[in-house]
C-alpha positions in Angstrom: 7.7 3.6 5.2 4.0 3.5 4.4 4.2 7.1 3.2 7.1 6.3 1.0 5.6 3.1 -0.4 2.3 4.9 -1.2 4.1 7.6 -3.1 6.4 5.2 -4.8 3.5 3.0 -5.9 2.2 5.7 -8.3 5.8 6.5 -9.5 6.4 2.8 -10.3 2.9 2.2 -11.6 3.3 5.2 -14.0 6.6 3.8 -15.2 5.3 0.3 -15.9 2.3 1.7 -17.7 4.9 2.8 -20.3 4.9 0.6 -23.4 8.6 -0.5 -23.2 7.9 -1.9 -19.7 4.9 -3.9 -20.8 2.2 -1.4 -20.0 -0.6 0.1 -22.1 1.4 3.1 -23.1 -0.7 5.5 -21.0 0.5 8.8 -19.6 -1.4 9.2 -16.3 -1.8 13.0 -16.6 -2.8 12.9 -20.2 -2.4 15.9 -22.5 -4.9 18.4 -23.8 -7.4 16.6 -26.0 -6.5 13.1 -24.6 -8.2 11.3 -21.7 -6.2 11.1 -18.5 -5.2 7.8 -17.0 -7.5 6.2 -14.4 -5.9 5.3 -11.0 -7.9 3.1 -8.6 -6.6 3.0 -5.0 -8.0 0.2 -2.8 -7.6 1.2 0.8 -7.6 4.7 2.3 -5.0 4.4 5.0 -1.5 6.0 5.0 -0.4 4.2 1.9 -3.6 5.1 0.1 -3.5 8.7 1.1 0.1 9.2 -0.1 -0.6 7.3 -3.3 -3.6 9.6 -3.9 -1.5 12.8 -3.4 0.9 11.6 -6.0 -1.8 10.5 -8.5 -3.7 13.7 -8.1 -0.4 15.6 -8.5 0.2 13.9 -11.8 -3.2 14.9 -13.0 -4.8 11.4 -13.2 -8.4 10.5 -12.7 -8.4 9.0 -9.2 -10.9 6.7 -7.4 -10.4 5.6 -3.8 -12.2 2.7 -2.2 -12.4 2.1 1.6 -14.8 0.5 4.1 -14.7 3.5 6.4 -17.2 6.3 5.8 -15.1 8.7 7.9 -11.9 7.9 6.0 -13.7 8.5 2.7 -15.0 11.8 4.1 -11.4 12.8 4.8 -10.5 12.3 1.1 -13.5 14.3 0.1 -12.4 17.2 2.4 -8.8 17.1 1.2 -9.3 16.6 -2.5 -12.9 17.6 -3.3 -13.9 16.9 -6.9 -10.4 15.8 -7.8 -11.1 12.4 -6.3 -14.0 10.0 -6.5 -14.6 8.1 -3.3 -16.5 4.8 -3.1 -17.4 2.3 -0.4 -15.3 -0.8 -0.9 -17.5 -3.7 -1.9 -17.3 -6.2 -4.7 -19.7 -4.3 -7.0 -17.8 -1.0 -6.7 -14.4 -2.8 -6.9 -15.2 -4.6 -10.1 -16.7 -1.6 -11.7 -13.6 0.5 -10.9 -11.0 -2.0 -12.1 -12.8 -2.4 -15.4 -11.9 1.3 -16.2 -8.5 1.3 -14.4 -5.1 1.8 -16.0 -3.4 1.5 -12.7 -4.7 -0.3 -9.5 -2.9 0.2 -6.2 -3.5 -2.3 -3.4 -3.2 -0.3 -0.2 -5.1 -2.6 2.2 -3.5 -3.3 5.5 -4.6 -5.1 8.7 -1.6 -4.5 11.0 0.3 -7.7 11.5 -2.3 -9.9 9.9 -2.6 -11.5 6.5 -4.2 -9.2 3.9 -7.6 -10.3 2.4 -7.5 -11.1 -1.3 -9.8 -8.5 -2.8 -9.2 -9.0 -6.5 -9.4 -12.6 -7.7 -7.6 -14.1 -10.7 -10.8 -14.3 -12.7 -11.4 -10.6 -12.1 -8.3 -9.8 -14.1 -10.1 -10.8 -17.3 -12.3 -7.8 -16.8 -9.4 -5.3 -16.8 -7.8 -3.5 -19.7 -5.0 -5.4 -21.4 -1.6 -4.3 -20.1 -3.0 -2.4 -17.2 -0.9 -2.4 -14.0 -1.5 -3.7 -10.5 0.8 -2.5 -7.7 0.4 -4.5 -4.5 1.8 -2.5 -1.7 0.4 -5.0 0.8 2.7 -7.8 -0.5 4.7 -7.8 2.7 1.5 -9.0 4.4 0.7 -11.5 1.7 -0.8 -9.2 -0.8 -4.4 -8.1 -1.5 -4.6 -9.6 -5.0 -5.1 -13.4 -5.4 -2.4 -13.4 -8.1 0.2 -11.5 -6.1 3.6 -13.0 -5.3 6.6 -11.2 -3.9 9.1 -9.9 -6.4 12.5 -8.0 -6.2 13.8 -4.7 -7.4 16.0 -6.4 -10.1 13.0 -8.2 -11.6 9.9 -6.4 -10.2 7.1 -7.4 -12.5 5.3 -10.4 -14.1 2.2 -10.8 -16.1 -1.0 -12.7 -15.4 -4.0 -12.6 -17.7 -2.4 -9.7 -19.6 -2.2 -7.6 -16.5 1.3 -6.4 -15.3 1.9 -7.1 -11.6 4.4 -5.1 -9.5 4.7 -6.8 -6.2 8.1 -5.8 -4.8 8.5 -6.5 -1.1 10.3 -3.6 0.7 9.4 -1.0 -1.9 11.1 1.8 0.0 14.4 0.0 -0.6 14.3 1.4 -4.2 14.7 4.9 -2.7 17.1 3.9 0.0 18.6 7.4 0.8 15.1 8.9 1.3 13.9 5.9 3.2 17.0 5.8 5.5 16.8 9.6 6.3 13.0 9.3 7.0 13.3 6.2 9.2 16.2 7.4 11.3 14.6 10.8 11.8 11.5 9.2 13.3 13.1 6.3 15.2 16.1 8.2 16.8 14.1 9.4 19.8 12.9 5.8 20.5 16.5 4.5 20.3 17.8 7.2 22.6 15.0 6.4 25.1 15.9 2.7 25.2 19.6 3.6 25.6 19.0 6.1 28.4 16.2 4.4 30.3 16.6 0.7 29.5 14.1 -1.3 27.5 11.5 -2.0 30.1 11.3 1.6 31.4 11.2 3.0 27.9 8.3 0.7 27.0 6.5 1.6 30.2 6.8 5.3 29.5 5.8 5.3 25.8 2.6 3.5 24.7 3.6 3.9 21.0 6.9 2.1 21.6 5.1 -0.6 23.5 2.6 -1.0 20.6 5.6 -1.7 18.4 6.9 -4.6 20.5 6.6 -7.9 18.7 8.6 -10.3 20.8 9.9 -10.3 24.4 12.0 -12.9 26.1 11.0 -15.5 23.5 7.2 -14.7 23.7 5.2 -13.4 20.7 3.5 -10.1 21.9 1.8 -9.0 18.7 -1.7 -10.5 18.7 -2.4 -10.0 14.9 0.9 -11.7 14.0 0.1 -14.6 16.4 -3.3 -15.1 14.9 -2.0 -14.9 11.3 0.8 -17.4 12.0 -1.2 -19.5 14.5 1.4 -19.1 17.2 0.6 -18.6 20.9 0.3 -14.9 22.0 1.1 -13.4 25.3 0.3 -9.8 26.4 3.1 -8.0 28.1 2.7 -5.2 30.5 5.4 -3.0 32.0 
């Protein structure tokens, strides 16, 4: 789902940059003799990587910010001079969003509330009618002005910046999402059916890592800390 959301973020961002949808009227890939659109991706994980693939494919100028040197090195290896990589700090973030036409929030701390990296006052530095896409909205969002929206009314405007903060973004491409999700989860479902839950969890560390609750106990530490609910580790 993160792969889909990352790719969809650029597709939706490009659409809402169009003038009829409230955007600046910018074509991300530009045309000969006209400057390309600037895409800034905050967070270099799975969402960020897939957003980058789409943005580069459209021909945009792409900047990726992350706190991990090794992650930035991966982007450098994959995309070379097609992408600018920057360490994610306040100075680099502010400098980047000033020039951005589209900013994609791809920050994720699994299970935990996402830090608010772009503040409301920072929006005044951005271009009028530029677009923010907050893929992290399911975890609270990484922009201070983010609030969850829905597919039937996906955007709103704060300080002349268009916000796209749809929770469950993959729902917009439901056929692709369903096929992708069932293909990757079928084996886990079969394992539970054939072995029983406890044996399946014992045999597969990845399945165990996905366990959130068990017999009324919260077993995901990050979720527990975020919601201030008691956490209990479970072993099988």
